[in-house]
PQR file of N, CA, C, O and H, with PARSE charges and radii, in Angstrom:
ATOM      1  N   MET A   1      -2.108  15.795 -11.354 -0.4000 1.5000
ATOM      2  CA  MET A   1      -0.567  16.225 -11.908 -0.0000 2.0000
ATOM      3  C   MET A   1      -0.078  16.641 -10.999  0.5500 1.7000
ATOM      4  O   MET A   1      -0.559  17.148  -9.986 -0.5500 1.4000
ATOM      5  N   THR A   2       1.852  16.279 -11.583 -0.4000 1.5000
ATOM      6  CA  THR A   2       2.652  16.409 -11.478 -0.0000 2.0000
ATOM      7  C   THR A   2       3.479  17.654 -12.089  0.5500 1.7000
ATOM      8  O   THR A   2       3.426  17.544 -13.314 -0.5500 1.4000
ATOM      9  H   THR A   2       2.243  15.867 -12.406  0.4000 1.0000
ATOM     10  N   THR A   3       3.972  18.412 -11.843 -0.4000 1.5000
ATOM     11  CA  THR A   3       4.168  19.063 -11.809 -0.0000 2.0000
ATOM     12  C   THR A   3       5.702  18.756 -12.666  0.5500 1.7000
ATOM     13  O   THR A   3       6.448  18.205 -11.856 -0.5500 1.4000
ATOM     14  H   THR A   3       4.016  18.502 -10.848  0.4000 1.0000
ATOM     15  N   ALA A   4       6.370  18.921 -13.953 -0.4000 1.5000
ATOM     16  CA  ALA A   4       7.694  18.782 -14.216 -0.0000 2.0000
ATOM     17  C   ALA A   4       8.473  20.078 -13.605  0.5500 1.7000
ATOM     18  O   ALA A   4       8.222  21.262 -13.379 -0.5500 1.4000
ATOM     19  H   ALA A   4       5.764  19.368 -14.611  0.4000 1.0000
ATOM     20  N   SER A   5       9.727  19.034 -13.448 -0.4000 1.5000
ATOM     21  CA  SER A   5      10.981  19.573 -13.216 -0.0000 2.0000
ATOM     22  C   SER A   5      11.453  21.414 -13.645  0.5500 1.7000
ATOM     23  O   SER A   5      12.058  21.398 -14.717 -0.5500 1.4000
ATOM     24  H   SER A   5       9.931  18.073 -13.631  0.4000 1.0000
ATOM     25  N   SER A   6      11.386  22.130 -13.370 -0.4000 1.5000
ATOM     26  CA  SER A   6      12.233  23.234 -14.027 -0.0000 2.0000
ATOM     27  C   SER A   6      13.947  24.337 -13.570  0.5500 1.7000
ATOM     28  O   SER A   6      14.186  24.701 -12.419 -0.5500 1.4000
ATOM     29  H   SER A   6      10.894  22.143 -12.500  0.4000 1.0000
ATOM     30  N   PRO A   7      14.240  24.437 -13.955 -0.5600 1.5000
ATOM     31  CA  PRO A   7      15.619  25.403 -13.459  0.2800 2.0000
ATOM     32  C   PRO A   7      15.199  26.564 -12.847  0.5500 1.7000
ATOM     33  O   PRO A   7      15.221  26.941 -11.675 -0.5500 1.4000
ATOM     34  N   CYS A   8      14.570  27.363 -14.527 -0.4000 1.5000
ATOM     35  CA  CYS A   8      13.794  28.184 -13.950 -0.0000 2.0000
ATOM     36  C   CYS A   8      13.326  29.543 -13.217  0.5500 1.7000
ATOM     37  O   CYS A   8      12.120  29.538 -12.968 -0.5500 1.4000
ATOM     38  H   CYS A   8      14.553  27.057 -15.479  0.4000 1.0000
ATOM     39  N   VAL A   9      13.911  30.528 -12.878 -0.4000 1.5000
ATOM     40  CA  VAL A   9      14.541  31.081 -11.884 -0.0000 2.0000
ATOM     41  C   VAL A   9      13.817  32.782 -13.053  0.5500 1.7000
ATOM     42  O   VAL A   9      14.485  33.798 -12.863 -0.5500 1.4000
ATOM     43  H   VAL A   9      14.890  30.532 -13.080  0.4000 1.0000
ATOM     44  N   LYS A  10      12.525  32.945 -14.152 -0.4000 1.5000
ATOM     45  CA  LYS A  10      12.638  33.582 -14.180 -0.0000 2.0000
ATOM     46  C   LYS A  10      13.707  34.642 -15.135  0.5500 1.7000
ATOM     47  O   LYS A  10      13.164  35.109 -16.136 -0.5500 1.4000
ATOM     48  H   LYS A  10      11.982  32.119 -14.306  0.4000 1.0000
ATOM     49  N   ILE A  11      15.015  35.004 -14.922 -0.4000 1.5000
ATOM     50  CA  ILE A  11      15.567  35.293 -15.345 -0.0000 2.0000
ATOM     51  C   ILE A  11      16.435  35.014 -16.792  0.5500 1.7000
ATOM     52  O   ILE A  11      17.541  34.542 -17.054 -0.5500 1.4000
ATOM     53  H   ILE A  11      15.456  34.624 -14.109  0.4000 1.0000
ATOM     54  N   CYS A  12      15.143  35.654 -17.685 -0.4000 1.5000
ATOM     55  CA  CYS A  12      15.494  35.399 -19.399 -0.0000 2.0000
ATOM     56  C   CYS A  12      16.062  35.791 -19.567  0.5500 1.7000
ATOM     57  O   CYS A  12      15.675  36.955 -19.678 -0.5500 1.4000
ATOM     58  H   CYS A  12      14.244  36.038 -17.471  0.4000 1.0000
ATOM     59  N   VAL A  13      17.397  35.693 -19.803 -0.4000 1.5000
ATOM     60  CA  VAL A  13      18.576  36.427 -20.547 -0.0000 2.0000
ATOM     61  C   VAL A  13      19.299  35.770 -21.491  0.5500 1.7000
ATOM     62  O   VAL A  13      20.384  35.488 -20.983 -0.5500 1.4000
ATOM     63  H   VAL A  13      17.711  34.748 -19.713  0.4000 1.0000
ATOM     64  N   ILE A  14      19.239  35.391 -22.601 -0.4000 1.5000
ATOM     65  CA  ILE A  14      20.842  34.621 -22.990 -0.0000 2.0000
ATOM     66  C   ILE A  14      21.916  35.925 -22.870  0.5500 1.7000
ATOM     67  O   ILE A  14      21.807  37.145 -22.994 -0.5500 1.4000
ATOM     68  H   ILE A  14      18.358  35.620 -23.015  0.4000 1.0000
ATOM     69  N   ASP A  15      23.111  34.900 -22.533 -0.4000 1.5000
ATOM     70  CA  ASP A  15      24.215  35.507 -22.830 -0.0000 2.0000
ATOM     71  C   ASP A  15      25.244  35.900 -23.733  0.5500 1.7000
ATOM     72  O   ASP A  15      26.084  35.128 -23.271 -0.5500 1.4000
ATOM     73  H   ASP A  15      23.200  33.909 -22.432  0.4000 1.0000
ATOM     74  N   PRO A  16      25.649  36.287 -24.344 -0.5600 1.5000
ATOM     75  CA  PRO A  16      26.334  36.389 -26.010  0.2800 2.0000
ATOM     76  C   PRO A  16      27.211  36.128 -25.947  0.5500 1.7000
ATOM     77  O   PRO A  16      27.409  35.668 -27.072 -0.5500 1.4000
ATOM     78  N   ALA A  17      27.710  36.073 -25.649 -0.4000 1.5000
ATOM     79  CA  ALA A  17      29.311  35.199 -25.773 -0.0000 2.0000
ATOM     80  C   ALA A  17      29.227  33.677 -24.975  0.5500 1.7000
ATOM     81  O   ALA A  17      30.179  32.930 -25.201 -0.5500 1.4000
ATOM     82  H   ALA A  17      27.549  36.447 -24.735  0.4000 1.0000
ATOM     83  N   SER A  18      27.943  33.071 -23.881 -0.4000 1.5000
ATOM     84  CA  SER A  18      28.188  31.445 -23.531 -0.0000 2.0000
ATOM     85  C   SER A  18      27.249  30.979 -23.978  0.5500 1.7000
ATOM     86  O   SER A  18      27.005  29.774 -23.909 -0.5500 1.4000
ATOM     87  H   SER A  18      27.170  33.677 -23.697  0.4000 1.0000
ATOM     88  N   LYS A  19      26.378  31.989 -24.639 -0.4000 1.5000
ATOM     89  CA  LYS A  19      24.878  31.311 -25.128 -0.0000 2.0000
ATOM     90  C   LYS A  19      23.694  30.314 -24.304  0.5500 1.7000
ATOM     91  O   LYS A  19      22.880  29.485 -24.711 -0.5500 1.4000
ATOM     92  H   LYS A  19      26.576  32.967 -24.695  0.4000 1.0000
ATOM     93  N   LEU A  20      24.001  30.780 -23.115 -0.4000 1.5000
ATOM     94  CA  LEU A  20      23.758  29.728 -22.366 -0.0000 2.0000
ATOM     95  C   LEU A  20      22.751  30.989 -21.231  0.5500 1.7000
ATOM     96  O   LEU A  20      23.293  31.928 -20.648 -0.5500 1.4000
ATOM     97  H   LEU A  20      24.661  31.453 -22.784  0.4000 1.0000
ATOM     98  N   CYS A  21      21.293  30.680 -21.163 -0.4000 1.5000
ATOM     99  CA  CYS A  21      20.238  31.593 -20.343 -0.0000 2.0000
ATOM    100  C   CYS A  21      21.229  31.619 -18.388  0.5500 1.7000
ATOM    101  O   CYS A  21      21.795  30.767 -17.703 -0.5500 1.4000
ATOM    102  H   CYS A  21      20.852  29.917 -21.636  0.4000 1.0000
ATOM    103  N   GLN A  22      20.914  33.153 -18.241 -0.4000 1.5000
ATOM    104  CA  GLN A  22      21.638  33.941 -17.084 -0.0000 2.0000
ATOM    105  C   GLN A  22      20.770  33.752 -16.336  0.5500 1.7000
ATOM    106  O   GLN A  22      21.361  33.874 -15.263 -0.5500 1.4000
ATOM    107  H   GLN A  22      20.454  33.844 -18.798  0.4000 1.0000
ATOM    108  N   GLY A  23      19.616  33.503 -16.070 -0.4000 1.5000
ATOM    109  CA  GLY A  23      19.127  32.441 -15.120 -0.0000 2.0000
ATOM    110  C   GLY A  23      18.954  31.470 -14.254  0.5500 1.7000
ATOM    111  O   GLY A  23      18.438  31.378 -13.140 -0.5500 1.4000
ATOM    112  H   GLY A  23      19.136  33.404 -16.942  0.4000 1.0000
ATOM    113  N   CYS A  24      19.941  30.158 -15.611 -0.4000 1.5000
ATOM    114  CA  CYS A  24      19.136  28.986 -15.339 -0.0000 2.0000
ATOM    115  C   CYS A  24      20.608  28.057 -15.679  0.5500 1.7000
ATOM    116  O   CYS A  24      21.086  27.197 -14.941 -0.5500 1.4000
ATOM    117  H   CYS A  24      20.360  30.232 -16.516  0.4000 1.0000
ATOM    118  N   GLY A  25      21.130  28.497 -16.968 -0.4000 1.5000
ATOM    119  CA  GLY A  25      22.066  28.554 -17.324 -0.0000 2.0000
ATOM    120  C   GLY A  25      21.736  27.544 -18.294  0.5500 1.7000
ATOM    121  O   GLY A  25      22.735  26.925 -18.660 -0.5500 1.4000
ATOM    122  H   GLY A  25      20.742  29.196 -17.569  0.4000 1.0000
ATOM    123  N   ARG A  26      20.613  27.158 -18.853 -0.4000 1.5000
ATOM    124  CA  ARG A  26      20.432  25.785 -19.967 -0.0000 2.0000
ATOM    125  C   ARG A  26      20.925  26.878 -21.420  0.5500 1.7000
ATOM    126  O   ARG A  26      21.334  28.036 -21.504 -0.5500 1.4000
ATOM    127  H   ARG A  26      19.801  27.660 -18.555  0.4000 1.0000
ATOM    128  N   THR A  27      20.655  25.898 -22.311 -0.4000 1.5000
ATOM    129  CA  THR A  27      21.054  26.646 -23.578 -0.0000 2.0000
ATOM    130  C   THR A  27      19.645  26.913 -24.649  0.5500 1.7000
ATOM    131  O   THR A  27      18.643  26.257 -24.363 -0.5500 1.4000
ATOM    132  H   THR A  27      20.323  24.957 -22.243  0.4000 1.0000
ATOM    133  N   LEU A  28      19.586  27.623 -25.559 -0.4000 1.5000
ATOM    134  CA  LEU A  28      18.340  27.847 -26.184 -0.0000 2.0000
ATOM    135  C   LEU A  28      17.590  26.220 -26.504  0.5500 1.7000
ATOM    136  O   LEU A  28      16.437  25.857 -26.270 -0.5500 1.4000
ATOM    137  H   LEU A  28      20.400  28.156 -25.791  0.4000 1.0000
ATOM    138  N   LYS A  29      18.712  25.475 -27.106 -0.4000 1.5000
ATOM    139  CA  LYS A  29      18.204  24.102 -27.304 -0.0000 2.0000
ATOM    140  C   LYS A  29      17.729  22.988 -26.245  0.5500 1.7000
ATOM    141  O   LYS A  29      17.153  21.920 -26.449 -0.5500 1.4000
ATOM    142  H   LYS A  29      19.649  25.770 -27.296  0.4000 1.0000
ATOM    143  N   GLU A  30      18.088  23.490 -25.240 -0.4000 1.5000
ATOM    144  CA  GLU A  30      17.451  22.667 -24.292 -0.0000 2.0000
ATOM    145  C   GLU A  30      16.104  23.544 -24.034  0.5500 1.7000
ATOM    146  O   GLU A  30      15.039  22.927 -24.061 -0.5500 1.4000
ATOM    147  H   GLU A  30      18.556  24.358 -25.074  0.4000 1.0000
ATOM    148  N   ILE A  31      16.083  25.017 -23.773 -0.4000 1.5000
ATOM    149  CA  ILE A  31      15.083  25.827 -22.739 -0.0000 2.0000
ATOM    150  C   ILE A  31      13.500  25.524 -23.972  0.5500 1.7000
ATOM    151  O   ILE A  31      12.326  25.474 -23.605 -0.5500 1.4000
ATOM    152  H   ILE A  31      16.948  25.518 -23.750  0.4000 1.0000
ATOM    153  N   ALA A  32      14.040  25.364 -25.472 -0.4000 1.5000
ATOM    154  CA  ALA A  32      12.542  25.129 -26.591 -0.0000 2.0000
ATOM    155  C   ALA A  32      12.233  23.605 -26.470  0.5500 1.7000
ATOM    156  O   ALA A  32      11.085  23.221 -26.694 -0.5500 1.4000
ATOM    157  H   ALA A  32      14.994  25.404 -25.770  0.4000 1.0000
ATOM    158  N   GLN A  33      13.562  22.408 -25.998 -0.4000 1.5000
ATOM    159  CA  GLN A  33      12.649  21.307 -25.796 -0.0000 2.0000
ATOM    160  C   GLN A  33      12.264  20.897 -24.270  0.5500 1.7000
ATOM    161  O   GLN A  33      11.797  19.825 -23.884 -0.5500 1.4000
ATOM    162  H   GLN A  33      14.494  22.721 -25.816  0.4000 1.0000
ATOM    163  N   TRP A  34      12.555  21.923 -23.596 -0.4000 1.5000
ATOM    164  CA  TRP A  34      12.155  21.847 -22.218 -0.0000 2.0000
ATOM    165  C   TRP A  34      11.057  20.654 -22.029  0.5500 1.7000
ATOM    166  O   TRP A  34      11.093  19.885 -21.068 -0.5500 1.4000
ATOM    167  H   TRP A  34      12.934  22.794 -23.909  0.4000 1.0000
ATOM    168  N   ALA A  35      10.217  20.602 -22.916 -0.4000 1.5000
ATOM    169  CA  ALA A  35       8.455  20.237 -22.330 -0.0000 2.0000
ATOM    170  C   ALA A  35       8.309  18.965 -23.215  0.5500 1.7000
ATOM    171  O   ALA A  35       7.318  18.236 -23.163 -0.5500 1.4000
ATOM    172  H   ALA A  35      10.188  21.226 -23.696  0.4000 1.0000
ATOM    173  N   GLY A  36       9.280  18.777 -23.956 -0.4000 1.5000
ATOM    174  CA  GLY A  36       9.008  17.006 -24.215 -0.0000 2.0000
ATOM    175  C   GLY A  36      10.218  16.442 -23.734  0.5500 1.7000
ATOM    176  O   GLY A  36      10.933  15.764 -24.472 -0.5500 1.4000
ATOM    177  H   GLY A  36      10.084  19.369 -23.999  0.4000 1.0000
ATOM    178  N   MET A  37      10.428  16.615 -22.842 -0.4000 1.5000
ATOM    179  CA  MET A  37      11.980  16.040 -22.272 -0.0000 2.0000
ATOM    180  C   MET A  37      11.167  15.004 -21.605  0.5500 1.7000
ATOM    181  O   MET A  37       9.950  14.985 -21.419 -0.5500 1.4000
ATOM    182  H   MET A  37       9.847  17.166 -22.242  0.4000 1.0000
ATOM    183  N   SER A  38      12.110  14.115 -21.270 -0.4000 1.5000
ATOM    184  CA  SER A  38      11.064  13.154 -20.155 -0.0000 2.0000
ATOM    185  C   SER A  38      12.001  13.529 -18.597  0.5500 1.7000
ATOM    186  O   SER A  38      13.187  13.854 -18.552 -0.5500 1.4000
ATOM    187  H   SER A  38      13.098  14.131 -21.421  0.4000 1.0000
ATOM    188  N   GLU A  39      10.855  13.331 -17.168 -0.4000 1.5000
ATOM    189  CA  GLU A  39      12.004  13.953 -16.426 -0.0000 2.0000
ATOM    190  C   GLU A  39      13.477  13.316 -16.417  0.5500 1.7000
ATOM    191  O   GLU A  39      14.327  14.189 -16.591 -0.5500 1.4000
ATOM    192  H   GLU A  39       9.891  13.068 -17.205  0.4000 1.0000
ATOM    193  N   ALA A  40      13.753  12.644 -16.336 -0.4000 1.5000
ATOM    194  CA  ALA A  40      14.917  12.074 -16.818 -0.0000 2.0000
ATOM    195  C   ALA A  40      16.135  12.579 -17.011  0.5500 1.7000
ATOM    196  O   ALA A  40      17.183  12.556 -16.364 -0.5500 1.4000
ATOM    197  H   ALA A  40      13.062  11.934 -16.195  0.4000 1.0000
ATOM    198  N   GLN A  41      15.533  13.393 -18.806 -0.4000 1.5000
ATOM    199  CA  GLN A  41      16.187  14.310 -19.239 -0.0000 2.0000
ATOM    200  C   GLN A  41      16.395  15.359 -18.751  0.5500 1.7000
ATOM    201  O   GLN A  41      17.391  16.071 -18.871 -0.5500 1.4000
ATOM    202  H   GLN A  41      14.682  13.412 -19.330  0.4000 1.0000
ATOM    203  N   ARG A  42      14.981  15.609 -17.864 -0.4000 1.5000
ATOM    204  CA  ARG A  42      15.563  16.810 -17.237 -0.0000 2.0000
ATOM    205  C   ARG A  42      16.468  16.870 -16.445  0.5500 1.7000
ATOM    206  O   ARG A  42      17.350  17.728 -16.473 -0.5500 1.4000
ATOM    207  H   ARG A  42      14.171  15.030 -17.767  0.4000 1.0000
ATOM    208  N   LEU A  43      16.330  15.558 -15.266 -0.4000 1.5000
ATOM    209  CA  LEU A  43      17.335  15.855 -14.274 -0.0000 2.0000
ATOM    210  C   LEU A  43      18.623  16.070 -14.671  0.5500 1.7000
ATOM    211  O   LEU A  43      19.501  16.815 -14.235 -0.5500 1.4000
ATOM    212  H   LEU A  43      15.614  14.861 -15.243  0.4000 1.0000
ATOM    213  N   ALA A  44      18.583  15.258 -15.611 -0.4000 1.5000
ATOM    214  CA  ALA A  44      20.591  14.849 -16.086 -0.0000 2.0000
ATOM    215  C   ALA A  44      20.921  16.175 -16.905  0.5500 1.7000
ATOM    216  O   ALA A  44      22.106  16.368 -17.176 -0.5500 1.4000
ATOM    217  H   ALA A  44      17.869  14.654 -15.965  0.4000 1.0000
ATOM    218  N   VAL A  45      19.882  17.193 -17.360 -0.4000 1.5000
ATOM    219  CA  VAL A  45      20.401  18.375 -17.458 -0.0000 2.0000
ATOM    220  C   VAL A  45      20.396  19.649 -16.125  0.5500 1.7000
ATOM    221  O   VAL A  45      21.109  20.647 -16.017 -0.5500 1.4000
ATOM    222  H   VAL A  45      18.919  17.036 -17.140  0.4000 1.0000
ATOM    223  N   MET A  46      19.553  19.254 -15.435 -0.4000 1.5000
ATOM    224  CA  MET A  46      19.899  20.085 -14.834 -0.0000 2.0000
ATOM    225  C   MET A  46      21.389  19.340 -13.666  0.5500 1.7000
ATOM    226  O   MET A  46      21.861  20.116 -12.835 -0.5500 1.4000
ATOM    227  H   MET A  46      18.974  18.444 -15.523  0.4000 1.0000
ATOM    228  N   ALA A  47      21.625  18.742 -13.700 -0.4000 1.5000
ATOM    229  CA  ALA A  47      22.615  18.154 -13.204 -0.0000 2.0000
ATOM    230  C   ALA A  47      23.844  19.129 -13.966  0.5500 1.7000
ATOM    231  O   ALA A  47      24.290  19.894 -13.112 -0.5500 1.4000
ATOM    232  H   ALA A  47      21.241  18.112 -14.375  0.4000 1.0000
ATOM    233  N   LEU A  48      24.274  19.258 -14.814 -0.4000 1.5000
ATOM    234  CA  LEU A  48      24.835  19.868 -15.314 -0.0000 2.0000
ATOM    235  C   LEU A  48      24.853  21.844 -15.556  0.5500 1.7000
ATOM    236  O   LEU A  48      25.638  22.468 -16.269 -0.5500 1.4000
ATOM    237  H   LEU A  48      23.911  18.636 -15.508  0.4000 1.0000
ATOM    238  N   LEU A  49      23.599  22.477 -14.605 -0.4000 1.5000
ATOM    239  CA  LEU A  49      23.682  23.806 -14.636 -0.0000 2.0000
ATOM    240  C   LEU A  49      24.650  24.098 -13.517  0.5500 1.7000
ATOM    241  O   LEU A  49      25.570  24.865 -13.800 -0.5500 1.4000
ATOM    242  H   LEU A  49      22.961  21.970 -14.026  0.4000 1.0000
ATOM    243  N   PRO A  50      24.605  23.704 -12.523 -0.5600 1.5000
ATOM    244  CA  PRO A  50      25.639  24.502 -10.956  0.2800 2.0000
ATOM    245  C   PRO A  50      27.168  24.595 -12.081  0.5500 1.7000
ATOM    246  O   PRO A  50      27.840  25.625 -12.036 -0.5500 1.4000
ATOM    247  N   GLU A  51      27.489  23.699 -12.817 -0.4000 1.5000
ATOM    248  CA  GLU A  51      29.409  24.616 -12.866 -0.0000 2.0000
ATOM    249  C   GLU A  51      28.905  24.940 -14.158  0.5500 1.7000
ATOM    250  O   GLU A  51      29.817  25.633 -14.609 -0.5500 1.4000
ATOM    251  H   GLU A  51      26.943  22.862 -12.854  0.4000 1.0000
ATOM    252  N   ARG A  52      28.174  24.884 -14.888 -0.4000 1.5000
ATOM    253  CA  ARG A  52      27.526  25.912 -16.155 -0.0000 2.0000
ATOM    254  C   ARG A  52      27.802  27.145 -15.274  0.5500 1.7000
ATOM    255  O   ARG A  52      28.755  27.899 -15.467 -0.5500 1.4000
ATOM    256  H   ARG A  52      27.433  24.321 -14.522  0.4000 1.0000
ATOM    257  N   MET A  53      26.715  27.321 -14.099 -0.4000 1.5000
ATOM    258  CA  MET A  53      26.638  28.624 -13.632 -0.0000 2.0000
ATOM    259  C   MET A  53      27.841  29.720 -13.139  0.5500 1.7000
ATOM    260  O   MET A  53      28.057  30.924 -13.275 -0.5500 1.4000
ATOM    261  H   MET A  53      25.941  26.709 -13.942  0.4000 1.0000
ATOM    262  N   ARG A  54      28.475  28.580 -12.494 -0.4000 1.5000
ATOM    263  CA  ARG A  54      29.792  28.707 -11.792 -0.0000 2.0000
ATOM    264  C   ARG A  54      31.339  29.927 -12.560  0.5500 1.7000
ATOM    265  O   ARG A  54      32.070  30.895 -12.349 -0.5500 1.4000
ATOM    266  H   ARG A  54      28.299  27.602 -12.383  0.4000 1.0000
ATOM    267  N   ALA A  55      30.831  28.505 -13.806 -0.4000 1.5000
ATOM    268  CA  ALA A  55      31.711  29.083 -15.140 -0.0000 2.0000
ATOM    269  C   ALA A  55      31.816  30.262 -15.472  0.5500 1.7000
ATOM    270  O   ALA A  55      32.845  30.935 -15.427 -0.5500 1.4000
ATOM    271  H   ALA A  55      30.238  27.719 -13.978  0.4000 1.0000
ATOM    272  N   GLN A  56      30.492  30.680 -15.921 -0.4000 1.5000
ATOM    273  CA  GLN A  56      29.934  32.117 -16.606 -0.0000 2.0000
ATOM    274  C   GLN A  56      29.696  33.028 -15.551  0.5500 1.7000
ATOM    275  O   GLN A  56      28.964  34.003 -15.715 -0.5500 1.4000
ATOM    276  H   GLN A  56      29.656  30.133 -15.958  0.4000 1.0000
ATOM    277  N   ARG A  57      30.233  32.793 -14.533 -0.4000 1.5000
ATOM    278  CA  ARG A  57      30.072  33.959 -13.293 -0.0000 2.0000
ATOM    279  C   ARG A  57      32.201  34.430 -13.909  0.5500 1.7000
ATOM    280  O   ARG A  57      33.006  35.356 -14.015 -0.5500 1.4000
ATOM    281  H   ARG A  57      30.828  32.000 -14.400  0.4000 1.0000
ATOM    282  N   SER A  58      32.078  33.385 -14.046 -0.4000 1.5000
ATOM    283  CA  SER A  58      33.605  33.767 -13.702 -0.0000 2.0000
ATOM    284  C   SER A  58      34.591  34.858 -14.811  0.5500 1.7000
ATOM    285  O   SER A  58      35.756  35.136 -14.528 -0.5500 1.4000
ATOM    286  H   SER A  58      31.425  32.633 -13.960  0.4000 1.0000
TER
END
């Protein structure tokens, strides 16, 4: 069995202003739906995360 891709770094804190996880950059909705997403859907979300994290740090 293969492991599903995940950006989780075990820092699960939702920023109240941006509504994004401070550890991985996902929204609560994305986190909740993660297990049901296809690998392609996960990879598409993960492609957005670096920019979200940069914007969150600004």
